[in-house]
Every structure is written in structure tokens, then in C-alpha cells.
C-alpha positions in Angstrom: -130.9 275.3 262.1 -132.9 277.2 259.4 -130.9 280.1 258.3 -132.0 283.4 256.6 -130.9 281.9 253.3 -133.1 278.9 253.9 -136.3 280.9 253.8 -138.7 280.7 250.9 -137.7 283.4 248.3 -141.1 284.9 247.9 -141.2 285.4 251.7 -137.6 286.7 252.0 -138.3 289.4 249.5 -141.7 290.7 251.0 -140.2 293.1 253.3 -141.6 296.3 251.8 -144.8 295.0 250.1 -147.1 296.7 252.7 -144.8 299.3 253.9 -146.4 302.3 252.0 -145.2 305.5 253.9 -143.7 303.6 256.7 -140.3 304.7 258.1 -138.4 301.4 257.8 -135.8 301.8 260.6 -136.4 299.6 263.4 -137.3 301.5 266.7 -135.0 301.7 269.7 -135.0 298.8 272.4 -137.5 299.5 275.2 -136.5 299.4 278.9 -136.3 295.8 279.8 -139.1 294.0 281.7 -138.3 292.8 285.2 -140.5 289.7 284.7 -140.2 287.9 281.5 -143.0 287.6 279.1 -143.7 285.7 275.8 -144.8 286.9 272.4 -147.4 284.5 271.4 -147.8 285.3 267.7 -144.9 286.4 265.4 -143.8 285.9 261.7 -140.0 285.9 261.9 -139.9 284.7 258.3 -140.5 288.3 257.1 -137.5 290.4 256.0 -138.7 293.8 257.0 -137.1 297.2 257.4 -134.3 299.0 255.8 -131.9 296.7 257.7 -133.8 293.4 257.9 -133.1 291.2 261.1 -132.8 287.4 260.7 -134.6 285.5 263.4 -131.4 285.3 265.5 -131.4 289.1 265.9 -134.9 289.2 266.7 -134.7 286.6 269.4 -131.5 288.1 270.8 -132.9 291.6 271.1 -136.2 290.1 272.6 -134.4 288.2 275.1 -132.3 291.3 276.1 -135.5 293.2 277.2 -137.3 290.4 278.9 -139.1 288.6 276.2 -138.1 285.0 276.6 -139.6 283.4 273.6 -142.1 283.5 270.8 -144.6 281.3 269.0 -143.4 281.4 265.4 -146.7 281.1 263.1 -146.8 279.6 259.7 -149.5 280.7 257.3 -149.0 278.2 254.3 -147.3 275.0 253.9 -143.9 276.4 253.2 -143.8 278.8 256.2 -145.3 276.1 258.4 -142.6 273.7 257.5 -139.9 276.3 258.2 -141.6 277.4 261.6 -141.4 273.6 262.8 -137.8 273.3 261.6 -137.0 276.5 263.6 -138.7 275.4 266.8 -137.1 272.0 266.6 -133.6 273.6 266.8 -134.2 276.8 268.6 -135.1 276.9 272.3 -136.6 280.2 272.3 -139.2 279.3 269.6 -142.4 277.2 269.6 -144.4 276.7 266.6 -147.9 277.1 265.1 -149.1 275.6 261.7 -151.7 276.6 259.5 -153.3 277.9 256.3 -154.2 281.5 256.6 -157.8 282.1 255.8 -157.0 284.1 252.9 -154.6 281.4 251.6 -157.4 278.8 251.4 -159.3 280.3 248.6 -156.2 280.7 246.6 -155.4 277.1 247.1 -159.0 276.1 246.3 -158.9 277.9 242.9 -155.8 276.1 242.1 -157.1 272.7 243.2 -154.6 272.3 245.9 -156.4 273.0 249.1 -157.0 269.5 250.2 -153.3 268.6 249.7 -152.3 271.5 251.7 -154.6 270.8 254.5 -153.3 267.3 254.9 -149.7 268.7 254.9 -150.8 270.9 257.9 -152.2 268.0 259.4 -149.0 266.2 259.0 -147.2 268.9 260.7 -149.3 269.2 263.7 -147.8 266.2 265.5 -144.2 267.3 265.0 -142.2 268.2 268.1 -142.5 271.6 269.6 -145.8 272.5 267.6 -148.1 274.0 270.2 -150.9 275.6 268.1 -152.9 275.4 264.9 -153.3 278.8 263.4 -153.7 281.3 262.5 -157.0 280.2 261.0 -160.4 281.6 261.1 -162.2 283.9 258.6 -161.3 286.9 256.9 -164.3 288.6 255.1 -162.3 291.8 254.4 -160.0 290.4 251.7 -162.1 287.3 250.6 -165.4 287.9 248.7 -168.8 286.1 249.3 -168.5 283.3 246.7 -165.4 281.9 248.7 -166.6 282.5 252.2 -167.6 278.7 252.3 -164.1 277.7 251.3 -162.7 279.7 254.2 -165.4 278.0 256.6 -164.3 274.5 255.3 -160.6 275.2 256.0 -161.3 276.9 259.3 -163.3 273.6 260.4 -160.5 271.4 259.2 -158.1 273.4 261.5 -160.4 273.1 264.4 -160.5 269.3 264.0 -156.7 269.2 263.8 -156.2 271.2 267.1 -158.8 268.9 268.9 -157.3 265.9 267.5 -153.8 266.8 268.6 -154.8 268.6 271.7 -153.3 271.8 270.6 -154.2 275.5 271.2 -156.1 277.1 268.3 -155.1 280.7 267.1 -157.9 282.6 265.6 -157.6 285.1 262.8 -160.8 287.0 262.7 -161.4 290.1 260.5 -164.7 291.6 259.6 -166.3 288.2 260.6 -166.8 288.2 264.5 -170.2 286.6 264.5 -169.4 284.0 261.9 -166.2 282.9 263.7 -168.1 282.6 267.1 -170.9 280.6 265.3 -168.3 278.3 263.7 -166.7 277.7 267.0 -169.9 276.9 268.8 -171.1 274.7 266.1 -168.0 272.5 265.7 -166.9 272.9 269.4 -164.0 275.0 270.2 -160.7 273.4 271.4 -160.1 273.9 275.0 -157.4 276.6 274.4 -158.7 278.9 271.9 -157.0 282.3 271.4 -158.3 285.4 269.2 -155.0 286.5 268.0 -154.6 290.2 267.4 -158.0 290.6 269.2 -160.1 293.2 267.1 -163.3 293.2 268.7 -164.9 295.5 271.5 -166.3 294.8 274.9 -169.2 292.9 273.7 -167.0 290.3 272.0 -164.8 290.3 274.8 -167.8 289.2 276.9 -168.5 286.3 274.5 -164.9 285.2 275.0 -165.1 285.3 278.7 -168.3 283.4 278.8 -166.8 280.6 276.6 -163.3 280.5 278.3 -161.4 281.7 275.2 -158.4 283.9 275.3 -157.8 287.4 273.7 -154.3 288.2 272.5 -153.6 291.9 272.5 -151.1 293.4 269.9 -149.7 296.8 269.4 -153.2 298.0 268.2 -154.2 298.2 271.9 -152.0 301.1 272.2 -153.4 303.2 269.3 -155.2 306.4 270.2 -158.3 305.3 268.2 -158.6 301.9 269.8 -160.6 302.7 272.9 -162.8 299.8 272.0 -159.8 297.4 272.3 -159.0 298.9 275.7 -162.5 298.5 276.9 -162.4 294.8 275.8 -159.0 294.4 277.8 -160.9 295.6 280.8 -163.7 293.2 280.3 -161.6 290.2 279.7 -160.7 288.1 282.8 -157.0 288.7 283.7 -156.5 284.8 283.5 -157.5 284.8 279.7 -155.3 287.6 278.4 -152.2 287.4 276.2 -149.6 289.5 274.5 -148.1 289.3 271.0 -146.7 291.4 268.2 -147.9 289.8 265.0 -144.2 290.8 263.8 -143.5 292.7 261.5 -146.9 294.3 261.7 -148.9 296.5 264.2 -146.0 298.1 265.9 -147.1 299.9 269.2 -147.2 303.5 269.9 -145.1 305.6 269.8 -143.5 303.8 266.9 -146.6 303.0 264.8 -145.6 302.5 261.2 -142.1 301.2 261.7 -141.2 297.6 261.5 -142.3 295.4 264.6 -140.2 292.7 266.3 -140.8 290.6 269.4 -138.4 293.0 271.3 -141.2 295.5 271.1 -143.6 293.5 273.5 -142.6 295.8 276.6 -144.1 298.8 275.1 -147.4 296.9 274.7 -147.3 295.4 278.2 -146.6 298.8 279.8 -149.7 300.2 278.0 -151.9 297.3 278.9 -150.8 297.6 282.6 -151.8 301.3 282.5 -155.1 300.5 280.9 -155.8 298.1 283.6 -154.4 300.1 286.5 -152.0 297.3 287.6 -148.2 297.2 287.9 -146.1 296.2 285.1 -144.7 293.2 287.2 -148.0 292.1 288.3 -149.4 292.0 284.6 -146.3 290.5 283.3 -146.4 287.6 285.8 -150.1 287.1 284.9 -149.3 287.0 281.1 -146.5 284.5 281.5 -148.7 282.2 283.7 -151.5 282.6 281.0 -149.1 281.8 278.1 -147.9 278.6 280.0 -151.5 277.5 280.5 -152.3 277.8 276.7 -148.9 276.6 274.9 -146.8 275.0 277.9 -143.3 275.9 278.8 -140.6 276.5 276.1 -138.5 273.9 277.9 -140.7 271.1 278.2 -139.6 269.4 275.1 -135.9 269.3 273.9 -134.5 270.9 270.9 -132.3 269.2 268.2 -128.5 270.1 268.5 -127.7 273.3 266.9 -126.6 273.1 263.4 -123.3 275.0 262.3 -124.3 278.1 260.2 
């Protein structure tokens, strides 16, 4: 089983790169959910906070509060390989593999994009890989001359998802229209999820019309995110999911602190309040939706646990 020491050094040391003025202590555990849910997008490879947790502690604390498992998401070849290895031996983890949209231009400039895409394609058929992503378009960090490189990478990920009958996790930043256009032009996979949904009610209507899913993170709890709450109300209940994007986007009242899958109950309770439904009712729906998109965590066996 992968250990903290097995993580890529450049990932293991990234804990405070985007911290800024963050308070780096982990928040307290929430009240446990009565109906278990799943975190459908996390990056457990990040060592974050003043006392970084390895994946075991993340998962143990999550399980204790009713978060039964996570989809661990790779964003380059190295972290995708680690995600697959972890999912293969850890029953609470399923894997998603990809090149992040902002990774594609960097690889292109080094002449390594084609080889990296081939490597991701090779991982797509591995056991307990349930999604391709996060992929998509990010026009916030990538400038115009390299937009076409992102589109090429995005289209290759769409192709992989359809070829392997996997879910597709979308990263969409400052590119709503272009992401939708690409999905329609290339034909979206049957199970397409807008990870960390960042649109409004209008984009939610487009997702609903096309049968795509919206995954809500801690941002839906922020005071200035009424547009996200409008979108949550617009989406069919059958097409909403919940995630953390660990270690980022920690929900209110702990915005700015490190995030972890055990924080999901805070977001679930906020979503239930927005929708005017009971927490147990929403948790039941979220779990059913998660199974519909990714399957069940116990559908495929895991390798024997390695000694660590």
C-alpha cells in the first residue's frame, strides 16, 4: 500500500504553497451523518496543515463521521499512478486519472504531452479506476496561445472516458461556454460530472438538459455564493453530488483552514438547508447518485494490504 513516504517529493512538500494567510490547523470533526455519503473528489497526496495527515488518517476520520469513501483524483502522470496504486489496496478509495488542464500546456512546451496522454490512457483500464479527470478547460491560469493545447488534451480525455466507459470529471474555470461546446461537439460520456461546480442557475439548466451531474464543494456554503445555491436548487436531485476537493475549499465556518474528506458533513448539512430537505433524505440521495456515477466501492476486490 502506498505510504506517505512513497509520495512524489514535489507533492509531499506542497502543503503551504497556496496557504497565504490561512490558519493551518485542521478543523474539529463534525457531528457524524446517520446515512453514509462519499467524497467524490479529493487529493489525498497533498500534505497540508501544520500537522499534515497521511491518507490513512484522512480516511479514518472521514469514516468516523459517516463519509464511507473517496474518489482520489490524480492530476498528472505521477499522482495518477499513485492514485491507482492506493485504490488497488485501500477499500475506501476509488481512483480517477488525468492530466489537469493547466498541466497540459506545461507538458506541451516540454514536448511531453503526447507521452503523458498515453500514460493516462494506460492507467484508465486499471482495477478500481472509475473516472477520467479532472479534465476540461481553465482559462484563468492558461493564456490564449495555449487554449488549443488544453482543448486537445480535454478531447483526448473525453475519448478515453468513452472508450473505457468511465465517468468524466470536468474542471471548468472561466470557460463555461467553451467546455459545454466541446462536450457537445465531441459527445459527452454518459456520466459527466462538473467537479466543484462553479456556475449559476443558467449553467445548471444546461447540465440538467444534458443529463450531466453537478458536484458541489465547500464553496456552496460561502456567504457570497448565492449563485451556487441557486444552481443547487435548479439541478435535479438525481444529478447532484458532494465533494471536498481536499485540501482546498473548506466549508463555512472553517473557510481558510485545510480541508479533508471528514469535512463533507458540513457541506451536506448546508446543502440540505438550501434545498429545504432533511439531512438523511439528502444523504440517501447523494449516495444513490454516487453509486450511479462511479459504482460501489466494494464492486471490485482490493489487493492484500501491504505491511507498512
